[in-house]
Kinemage of the C-alpha trace (Angstrom):
@kinemage 1
@onewidth
@group {chain A} dominant
@subgroup {mainchain}
@vectorlist {calphas} color= white
{ca met a 1} P 45.207 126.451 71.234
{ca ser a 2} L 48.933 125.655 72.568
{ca arg a 3} L 49.575 122.066 73.352
{ca ile a 4} L 49.658 121.051 76.394
{ca thr a 5} L 52.836 121.561 78.669
{ca cys a 6} L 54.160 119.182 81.390
{ca lys a 7} L 53.923 121.588 83.698
{ca thr a 8} L 49.952 122.240 83.084
{ca cys a 9} L 49.811 118.292 83.402
{ca arg a 10} L 51.783 118.337 86.868
{ca arg a 11} L 49.702 121.730 88.167
{ca leu a 12} L 46.038 119.237 86.849
{ca gly a 13} L 47.712 116.042 88.862
{ca glu a 14} L 47.391 113.696 85.428
{ca ser a 15} L 49.999 113.361 82.335
{ca leu a 16} L 47.372 114.993 79.304
{ca cys a 17} L 50.781 115.973 77.234
{ca gly a 18} L 50.331 112.381 75.519
{ca arg a 19} L 54.158 112.995 75.658
{ca glu a 20} L 56.695 109.985 76.867
{ca lys a 21} L 58.250 111.304 78.890
{ca cys a 22} L 55.971 113.995 80.783
{ca ala a 23} L 57.542 115.799 83.464
{ca phe a 24} L 54.739 114.836 85.965
{ca lys a 25} L 55.369 110.903 85.590
{ca lys a 26} L 58.786 111.551 87.380
{ca arg a 27} L 57.436 114.508 89.687
{ca pro a 28} L 53.729 113.959 90.250
{ca tyr a 29} L 52.562 116.584 92.556
{ca ala a 30} L 52.436 120.371 91.401
{ca pro a 31} L 55.186 122.909 90.550
{ca gly a 32} L 56.988 124.560 93.764
{ca lys a 33} L 57.122 123.316 97.418
{ca leu a 34} L 55.661 120.110 98.236
{ca asp a 35} L 52.995 120.571 100.091
{ca ser a 36} L 55.572 118.646 103.197
{ca glu a 37} L 58.051 121.959 102.738
{ca arg a 38} L 55.190 124.525 103.199
{ca lys a 39} L 54.561 125.892 106.351
{ca his a 40} L 50.836 125.890 106.564
{ca arg a 41} L 49.634 122.888 103.726
{ca ser a 42} L 47.376 124.199 101.374
{ca ser a 43} L 43.773 122.863 101.025
{ca val a 44} L 41.551 122.779 97.598
{ca ser a 45} L 38.082 124.240 98.433
{ca glu a 46} L 35.035 123.037 96.577
{ca tyr a 47} L 34.841 125.509 94.075
{ca gly a 48} L 38.778 124.885 93.395
{ca glu a 49} L 38.254 121.284 92.822
{ca gln a 50} L 35.318 122.016 90.586
{ca leu a 51} L 37.463 123.989 88.562
{ca arg a 52} L 40.536 121.459 87.906
{ca ala a 53} L 38.247 119.290 87.203
{ca lys a 54} L 37.181 121.280 84.599
{ca gln a 55} L 40.341 122.600 84.042
{ca lys a 56} L 41.100 118.980 83.790
{ca met a 57} L 38.408 118.099 80.373
{ca arg a 58} L 38.697 121.326 78.598
{ca ile a 59} L 42.209 121.181 78.001
{ca thr a 60} L 42.269 116.903 77.222
{ca tyr a 61} L 40.147 117.826 74.469
{ca gly a 62} L 42.513 121.097 73.734
{ca leu a 63} L 39.164 124.006 73.734
{ca met a 64} L 38.900 127.877 74.323
{ca glu a 65} L 36.981 128.182 77.658
{ca lys a 66} L 34.025 129.944 75.597
{ca gln a 67} L 33.844 126.436 73.509
{ca phe a 68} L 33.757 124.019 76.144
{ca ser a 69} L 30.903 125.988 77.996
{ca asn a 70} L 28.822 125.808 74.796
{ca tyr a 71} L 29.995 121.795 75.001
{ca val a 72} L 28.484 121.959 78.765
{ca lys a 73} L 25.121 124.166 77.817
{ca thr a 74} L 24.087 121.886 74.663
{ca ala a 75} L 24.802 118.389 77.006
{ca thr a 76} L 22.172 119.997 79.599
{ca ala a 77} L 19.925 122.017 77.715
{ca thr a 78} L 17.342 118.935 77.586
{ca his a 79} L 16.663 116.341 80.592
{ca glu a 80} L 15.863 112.671 79.732
{ca thr a 81} L 13.383 110.793 81.437
{ca gly a 82} L 12.821 106.980 81.380
{ca ser a 83} L 14.886 103.886 79.880
{ca gly a 84} L 18.097 104.730 77.666
{ca ser a 85} L 17.745 107.887 78.859
{ca val a 86} L 21.350 109.806 78.608
{ca thr a 87} L 22.119 111.568 81.542
{ca pro a 88} L 24.073 115.441 81.061
{ca ala a 89} L 27.400 113.868 82.200
{ca leu a 90} L 27.731 111.356 79.526
{ca lys a 91} L 26.118 113.309 76.492
{ca leu a 92} L 28.703 116.065 77.629
{ca ala a 93} L 31.283 113.585 76.848
{ca arg a 94} L 30.233 111.804 73.931
{ca leu a 95} L 29.875 115.349 72.524
{ca leu a 96} L 33.659 116.142 73.338
{ca glu a 97} L 34.258 112.211 71.587
{ca ala a 98} L 32.436 112.893 68.812
{ca arg a 99} L 34.566 115.561 67.670
{ca leu a 100} L 37.034 115.173 64.532
{ca asp a 101} L 40.031 115.719 66.088
{ca asn a 102} L 39.371 113.548 68.790
{ca ile a 103} L 37.916 110.744 66.856
{ca val a 104} L 40.941 110.448 64.200
{ca phe a 105} L 43.049 110.398 67.653
{ca arg a 106} L 40.994 107.445 68.696
{ca ala a 107} L 41.277 105.633 65.114
{ca gly a 108} L 45.291 105.827 65.743
{ca phe a 109} L 46.174 108.550 62.709
{ca ala a 110} L 47.662 110.500 65.663
{ca asn a 111} L 49.453 110.094 68.978
{ca thr a 112} L 47.810 112.783 70.226
{ca arg a 113} L 44.365 115.405 69.763
{ca ala a 114} L 46.786 118.068 69.079
{ca leu a 115} L 48.229 116.929 66.610
{ca ala a 116} L 44.608 114.912 65.388
{ca arg a 117} L 44.118 118.396 65.261
{ca gln a 118} L 46.390 119.756 62.821
{ca leu a 119} L 45.958 116.966 60.645
{ca val a 120} L 42.294 118.108 60.446
{ca ser a 121} L 43.045 121.736 59.537
{ca his a 122} L 45.788 121.265 57.285
{ca gly a 123} L 43.246 119.105 54.802
{ca his a 124} L 44.963 115.840 55.087
{ca ile a 125} L 41.774 114.109 56.948
{ca leu a 126} L 38.548 113.123 54.926
{ca val a 127} L 34.621 112.401 55.927
{ca asn a 128} L 33.025 109.634 53.537
{ca gly a 129} L 35.791 110.872 50.790
{ca arg a 130} L 35.334 115.013 51.145
{ca arg a 131} L 37.465 116.687 52.809
{ca ala a 132} L 36.844 118.220 56.285
{ca ser a 133} L 38.685 121.228 58.084
{ca ile a 134} L 36.961 121.162 60.959
{ca ala a 135} L 38.290 119.624 64.047
{ca ser a 136} L 34.598 120.202 66.191
{ca tyr a 137} L 32.831 118.592 63.136
{ca gln a 138} L 30.445 115.863 64.812
{ca val a 139} L 30.902 112.419 63.230
{ca lys a 140} L 27.774 110.584 63.253
{ca leu a 141} L 27.695 106.124 63.441
{ca gly a 142} L 28.491 104.918 59.876
{ca asp a 143} L 30.858 107.939 59.041
{ca val a 144} L 33.709 106.909 57.346
{ca ile a 145} L 37.320 108.763 58.341
{ca ser a 146} L 40.397 108.485 56.509
{ca ile a 147} L 43.275 110.201 55.010
{ca arg a 148} L 43.895 111.905 52.063
{ca glu a 149} L 45.171 109.974 48.867
{ca gly a 150} L 47.607 113.068 48.048
{ca ser a 151} L 48.321 113.260 52.005
{ca lys a 152} L 49.549 109.366 52.861
{ca gly a 153} L 53.122 109.710 51.482
{ca ala a 154} L 53.422 112.621 53.620
{ca lys a 155} L 56.014 111.945 56.987
{ca val a 156} L 53.593 111.698 59.353
{ca phe a 157} L 52.112 108.817 58.124
{ca glu a 158} L 55.279 106.871 57.695
{ca gly a 159} L 54.262 103.536 59.911
{ca leu a 160} L 51.210 104.256 60.313
{ca ala a 161} L 49.722 100.757 59.110
{ca glu a 162} L 51.815 98.885 61.121
{ca arg a 163} L 50.901 100.773 64.256
{ca leu a 164} L 46.836 100.373 63.398
{ca thr a 165} L 47.007 96.747 63.207
{ca ala a 166} L 48.988 96.796 67.037
{ca leu a 167} L 46.133 98.692 68.094
{ca ser a 168} L 43.450 97.213 70.494
{ca pro a 169} L 39.832 97.108 68.761
{ca ser a 170} L 37.213 99.383 70.101
{ca his a 171} L 33.252 99.314 70.006
{ca val a 172} L 33.233 103.149 68.981
{ca val a 173} L 35.611 103.228 66.066
{ca thr a 174} L 36.324 99.754 63.994
{ca val a 175} L 40.036 101.087 62.339
{ca asn a 176} L 41.138 99.343 58.356
{ca pro a 177} L 45.409 99.506 58.490
{ca asn a 178} L 44.918 98.718 54.524
{ca thr a 179} L 42.986 101.410 53.427
{ca leu a 180} L 44.101 103.863 56.534
{ca ser a 181} L 40.280 104.402 57.362
{ca ala a 182} L 37.611 103.939 60.223
{ca glu a 183} L 34.492 103.252 60.433
{ca val a 184} L 32.179 105.305 63.258
{ca lys a 185} L 30.665 102.394 64.801
{ca gly a 186} L 29.586 104.203 68.399
{ca thr a 187} L 29.557 105.763 71.259
{ca ile a 188} L 30.859 105.791 74.350
{ca arg a 189} L 29.142 103.784 76.850
{ca glu a 190} L 30.446 105.566 80.293
{ca val a 191} L 33.135 108.829 81.407
{ca glu a 192} L 36.305 108.293 81.416
{ca gly a 193} L 37.914 107.531 84.942
{ca met a 194} L 39.834 110.262 84.788
{ca phe a 195} L 37.161 112.915 85.007
{ca asp a 196} L 35.009 114.253 87.258
{ca thr a 197} L 32.083 115.421 84.413
{ca gln a 198} L 29.424 115.947 87.986
{ca lys a 199} L 32.253 118.293 89.258
{ca val a 200} L 32.895 119.959 85.343
{ca leu a 201} L 28.993 120.579 85.598
{ca glu a 202} L 28.594 121.437 88.932
{ca tyr a 203} L 31.324 124.497 88.567
{ca tyr a 204} L 28.754 125.882 85.646
{ca ser a 205} L 25.771 125.102 87.593
{ca arg a 206} L 27.597 127.810 89.678
């Protein structure tokens, strides 16, 4: 999956690329003419809103269409009932958040998911002491994610301990700056506000 471009951020109406100088922050509107400059303002259909919601979520996590649709199928395959049940929307979000590349990103080992995916595929990351090179690997509670000893001197990890020390605490991962490791302690409790997961599910239920 290629890196997210600033043009994509502008088209989807959200800064998704992770760059400090993302073009969307200066020009928070889609490429091309402003609506005020158009003779006929375009209105987004319900399908268009669903498509945009799907694209925003898929591109944020750096997935191809088939990969993303498979996550949706898994999330909607069974419907839980009763207390403590998880909605398909939250289940989808949890599946995406449990990807190894996302946990590497959430732990602060990389400043973007694209870089986190590279770190995993290049063999820099360990899960419970064993090298893991599959970005889609689903981490579990209690798993310890760490940086391979032989990789700690790599330029990409320069100053990492200091950056990890400055991170805000999270109920999902507990980070140890001294060992450059993180333990999975929980799961997300709600879907991020930037995503309209219901529209995503509606898109695939057509």
